[in-house]
C-alpha positions, 0 to 999 in steps of 0.5 A, a space after each residue: 098382690 100376687 098370691 103364692 102357695 107352698 105345699 109341704 110334701 117331705 113327710 114319710 107317712 110312717 103311720 100309714 105303713 106298710 102301704 106308705 114307705 120311705 120311697 113312696 110315702 102317704 102324700 103320693 098315695 090315693 087313699 080315697 078309691 078315686 085314683 087321685 093322690 093326696 098331693 094331687 088333691 091338695 094342688 087341685 083344690 087351691 086352683 081357684 086361688 093360686 095359679 100353677 106357676 105360683 105353686 111351690 112344692 117343698 119335698 125331700 130330694 128323694 121325692 123330687 121325681 115323684 112330684 114331677 110325675 104326679 104334678 106335671 103342671 107345676 114348673 120344675 123350678 118350683 119343686 124345692 128339694 130339701 137335702 134333709 128333713 128339718 121340720 116345718 120352720 126351715 121348710 117354710 123359710 126356704 120357700 119364703 126366701 125363694 118366693 121373695 127373690 122371685 117376686 119381691 113380696 107376695 101372699 104365701 099360703 102354706 099347706 100340708 100335702 096330705 090332708 083331705 077337705 070335703 067342702 072345697 067351696 067353703 075352703 076356698 072362701 076361708 082361704 080368701 078371707 085369710 088372704 084379706 086379713 093377711 094383706 091388711 098388715 103384717 098379720 100371720 093367719 092360721 086356719 083353725 078347724 071348728 072341733 066336732 068332738 074332744 080329740 086328743 090327737 091334735 094341738 089346739 088354738 085358743 082364740 079371743 076377740 073377733 077382729 073383722 073376719 078373724 079372731 085374735 089368737 091367745 095361745 097354741 096348746 099341745 095335744 091335751 088329755 081327754 078331760 082337757 079336750 072336753 073342756 076345750 070343746 065346751 068352752 067354744 074358744 078353741 080350734 084344732 090346729 090344722 097346720 095351714 097358714 096365710 101371711 105375706 112373705 115380708 111378714 113371715 121372713 121378718 119373724 124369722 129374722 127376729 126369732 130364728 136368725 140362723 135359719 133366716 140368714 141361712 135361707 138368704 144364702 140359699 136364695 142368693 145362690 138360687 139359679 146359679 151353679 152353686 145352688 145345690 152346694 150352698 143348699 146342702 151346706 146351709 140346710 144341714 146347719 138348721 135345727 129341726 124345729 116346727 113353725 108353731 114353736 119357732 114362730 107362732 108361739 112367739 110372734 104378735 099379730 097372730 089371728 085365726 079363721 075358723 074353718 068348717 069345711 070337712 077337714 081330715 088330716 088323715 093321720 093314721 089308718 083310723 082315718 080310712 073309715 072316716 073318708 071312705 064308705 063302709 059296709 053295714 058293719 062299719 067295715 072298710 074293705 078293699 081288694 080281694 077280701 072275704 070277711 065273715 062276722 067282722 065289725 068296725 075294721 079296715 081290711 086292705 087286701 093285696 095280690 092274694 086273697 085275704 080271709 078274715 073271721 070274727 075280727 072287730 076294731 082291727 086294721 089289716 093291711 096286706 102288701 107284697 112283702 108285709 102283712 100288718 094286723 093291728 088293733 085300732 087302739 094301737 095304730 099310733 104304735 106302728 112307728 114302733 114297728 118301724 123303729 124295730 125294723 131300723 134297729 134290726 137293719 131290715 130297712 128293705 121293709 121300711 
């Protein structure tokens, strides 16, 4: 059976503001100092499993040219542009309907575009195991991450009995408080929810028909128009009708035959500025420093300079990011509140900084 991949690349990456902007979000940035962007890394790491002509990128219509520029190896017709953001369920149904029209049926990998993976050989083996389990029936596979500490910023997957090379999923749980996260870690029966999935197109589209019929029938109309002069009109009309819903809530929390495969391949979702010190080398004081920066008596800080000299004295546990038009200074404990700054900019019609 043909193996395809869907890379979801429509997010705005607001928690990486001010480097990540609406017109150039996080997935199109290089955050590891090697000049390779997040979406390029995502596509390259699945190359042992999926051919370029079978990779589909679902992105915001505003980012279509960025995708073509950064991923010239992907056929232009495989770049699927959402006319508006509607979360992961419509995104996956859209891609699934197009793949089914093109191939009839296929294995479908679903991957976010902005994660980093350290041990790519192990990741490849994990994907292959998930593919085997997905093709044994109408199984829906999610790749969980073996937790290494009590993280409160991730959703969790509770699993039970082993079934071949996978485990039966009992339930998905939302982000826990610290006490609950510690219980999850100690139990050995919970994984971090990575947002990576493997299934047959037929299996997931049957679930859409059952649990989210409006999205199912809307994407069928879109697929019917694919390749015709009416495609853009039908796409915009139908997509705007869809609810904004995640695949976890819309399908995975309701369907049967849900399995997970634990992954231990150095995964990081690079969710905020706190990730920078995890994915890059730091100095003796655990600072990550980039650009024209002079730092004196600073500890555990991320400092990214721009075109001008940035001088920092006596700062601890701080994020400082200097761009052409914005200077961000933020306590590491408050990085999740960067979205509040963006909200205030919107309220005050200062959209040139977003």
